[in-house]
C-alpha positions in Angstrom: 0.0 0.0 0.0 1.8 3.1 -1.2 -0.2 5.5 1.0 1.2 4.0 4.2 4.9 3.4 4.8 6.3 2.1 8.0 9.4 0.7 9.6 9.7 -1.6 12.6 12.9 -1.6 14.6 13.3 -5.1 15.9 15.9 -7.4 14.7 16.5 -11.1 15.5 17.9 -10.8 18.9 15.3 -10.8 21.7 15.1 -10.3 25.4 13.9 -13.1 27.6 12.7 -10.8 30.4 10.7 -8.7 28.0 9.1 -11.9 26.5 8.3 -13.1 30.0 6.6 -9.8 31.0 4.3 -9.6 27.9 1.6 -12.0 29.0 1.2 -10.1 32.3 1.2 -6.7 30.7 -1.2 -7.6 27.9 -4.5 -7.4 29.8 -3.8 -4.1 31.4 -2.6 -2.5 28.1 -5.6 -4.0 26.2 -8.0 -2.3 28.6 -6.3 1.1 28.5 -5.8 1.1 24.7 -9.2 -0.4 24.2 -10.9 2.4 26.2 -9.0 5.0 24.1 -10.0 3.2 20.9 -13.6 3.3 22.1 -13.4 7.0 22.6 -11.9 7.3 19.1 -14.8 5.2 17.8 -17.4 7.5 19.4 -15.6 10.5 17.8 -15.2 8.7 14.4 -18.7 9.5 12.9 -18.3 13.2 13.6 -14.8 13.2 12.0 -16.1 11.3 9.0 -19.1 13.6 8.6 -16.9 16.7 8.8 -14.7 15.2 6.1 -17.7 14.3 4.0 -19.0 17.9 4.0 -15.6 19.6 3.8 -14.3 17.0 1.3 -10.8 18.0 2.3 -8.3 16.5 4.7 -6.2 18.9 6.7 -2.7 18.2 8.0 -4.3 18.2 11.5 -6.8 15.4 10.4 -3.9 13.5 9.0 -1.7 13.9 12.1 -4.6 12.9 14.5 -5.1 9.7 12.5 -1.4 8.9 12.2 -0.9 9.5 15.9 -3.6 7.1 16.9 -2.6 4.4 14.4 1.0 4.9 15.5 0.1 4.4 19.2 -1.9 1.2 18.4 0.8 -0.1 16.1 3.6 0.4 18.6 1.7 -1.6 21.2 0.9 -4.3 18.5 4.5 -4.6 17.5 5.5 -5.0 21.2 2.9 -7.6 21.9 3.5 -9.5 18.6 7.1 -10.0 19.7 8.4 -7.9 16.8 10.3 -5.5 19.1 11.5 -5.3 22.7 11.7 -1.6 22.9 10.1 -0.1 26.0 8.1 2.0 26.1 6.9 0.8 22.7 8.1 3.2 20.1 9.8 0.9 17.6 7.3 1.6 14.7 7.6 4.7 12.5 4.6 5.3 10.3 4.1 7.8 7.5 0.9 8.5 5.6 1.1 10.2 2.2 -0.9 13.4 2.3 -3.8 13.6 -0.1 -6.1 16.6 0.6 -9.1 15.5 -1.4 -11.3 12.9 0.3 -13.4 10.4 -1.6 -17.0 10.7 -0.4 -17.7 7.1 -1.7 -14.8 5.8 0.4 -16.1 7.6 3.5 -19.5 5.9 3.0 -18.0 2.6 2.2 -15.4 2.6 4.9 -17.5 1.4 7.9 -18.7 -1.7 5.9 -15.2 -2.5 4.6 -13.9 -1.9 8.1 -16.2 -4.6 9.4 -14.9 -7.1 6.8 -11.3 -6.2 7.7 -12.0 -6.6 11.4 -13.6 -10.0 10.9 -10.7 -11.2 8.8 -8.2 -9.9 11.4 -10.0 -11.8 14.2 -10.2 -15.0 12.1 -6.5 -14.7 11.3 -5.7 -14.0 14.9 -6.4 -17.7 15.8 -3.5 -19.2 13.7 -1.4 -16.1 14.7 -1.8 -17.1 18.3 -0.1 -20.4 17.6 2.7 -18.7 15.7 3.0 -16.3 18.7 3.3 -19.1 21.2 6.0 -20.9 19.1 7.9 -17.6 18.8 7.6 -16.9 22.5 9.1 -20.4 23.3 11.8 -19.8 20.7 12.8 -16.5 22.4 12.8 -18.1 25.8 15.1 -20.9 24.6 17.4 -19.1 22.3 17.2 -15.4 23.0 16.4 -14.7 19.4 13.4 -14.5 17.1 12.9 -17.3 14.6 13.0 -15.7 11.1 10.1 -17.5 9.6 7.8 -17.0 12.6 9.0 -13.3 12.7 8.0 -13.0 9.1 4.5 -14.4 9.7 3.9 -12.1 12.7 5.1 -9.2 10.6 2.7 -10.0 7.8 -0.2 -10.0 10.2 1.1 -6.7 11.8 1.2 -5.1 8.3 -2.3 -6.3 7.5 -3.7 -4.7 10.7 -1.7 -1.5 10.3 -3.0 -0.9 6.8 -6.6 -1.7 8.0 -6.2 0.8 10.8 -4.8 3.5 8.5 -7.8 3.2 6.2 -10.5 2.9 8.8 -9.2 5.7 11.0 -9.4 8.1 8.1 -5.7 8.5 7.5 -5.7 7.3 3.9 -8.2 6.7 1.1 -6.4 3.8 -0.5 -8.4 0.6 0.3 -6.2 -2.1 1.9 -6.4 -5.7 0.7 -9.0 -7.9 2.4 -6.3 -10.5 3.3 -2.7 -10.3 4.3 -0.3 -9.9 1.3 2.5 -12.5 1.1 1.1 -14.9 3.6 1.0 -17.9 1.3 4.5 -17.2 0.1 5.8 -17.0 3.7 4.2 -20.4 4.5 5.7 -22.2 1.5 9.3 -23.4 1.9 11.8 -21.5 -0.3 13.1 -23.5 -3.2 16.8 -23.2 -3.8 17.7 -22.6 -7.4 21.1 -23.4 -8.7 23.1 -20.9 -10.8 22.2 -22.6 -14.1 18.4 -22.2 -13.3 17.7 -25.8 -12.4 16.7 -27.1 -9.0 
């Protein structure tokens, strides 16, 4: 998605203590961030209505959206074991600025947002298994397993793009399913220099 660019500072080395703390911190953070998200959800229709009539996104609108998506994404990266940085600020996000807002996208956004949320929740089930495997790998080896890290990163990207779209940061509609998931699940074939397996 060209409208959203991001970078996660993580790496393959991981901290056992940080991994051990996460399950205990998760409920508290989920409650606090969840309440803040609920407040944002209450404000959302008024922001969308204002954009609908004004048909123009200001830099203030863009920054409010980016700030909220950034907050959620930093906590997501921390709890998905992508980064050990505390307090969570390993994710840098940038939205490309487009002043004109599509009225169709504003009307369509809630319905598409429901589909994206449904897909994110369904995909969260297998991601939990990946998370558990990564957690044990970190506890044993003090490093992230590259394939598991990639799978968690693909899910993170999917949720980030969905947030950026739903919270009025960008008009570019994200894909309904994570990009590159099937490629990440298949083993890499090694090709010799002459082009044969």
